[in-house]
C-alpha positions, 0 to 999 in steps of 0.5 A: 454497484451504483454510479458514485461506486463506480466513479470512486473505484480506479480501474487497474490495468492488472490484478496485481495493480488492484491489489496494489491499490487496496495494499495501499488502501487498508494500510494507510487507514491503519495509519491514519487510525487514530486510537477511538478508530483502532487499538495501536497495538493491533495497528503494530500487528497489521502493519509487522503482518503484511511487513512479514509477508512481504519480506518472503516473496522473492526478489521480482515480486518485491520489485514488481511492487516497488515499481506499481509504488512509484507508478501510484505515487506518480499518480497521486494528486493528493500531497500526503497520500502520494508520500506515503506511497514514496514511502511505503517500500522503506518503510515495509521494507521492501527495498531489502535484499532487492536487486 
């Protein structure tokens, strides 16, 4: 790993946090992609696939992800990305049936 790569890679407190960060990065890329970068039908399929996957998680698992996303949003300095993080739980249906 180069010095440049290690400077850009955040340090996460847990595997769950690291995976949540990776998921957000992928979906942030998909959401921001232009038609020339990614086929819009493929983008919708990917987003729907992730939404379906998380809908199968337990309430506790969804709550943990929601908490992680909240922490990530609070720490985010980019306002557009922070807004994306804040809307992420509702956009993916994470708030459905969470106690």
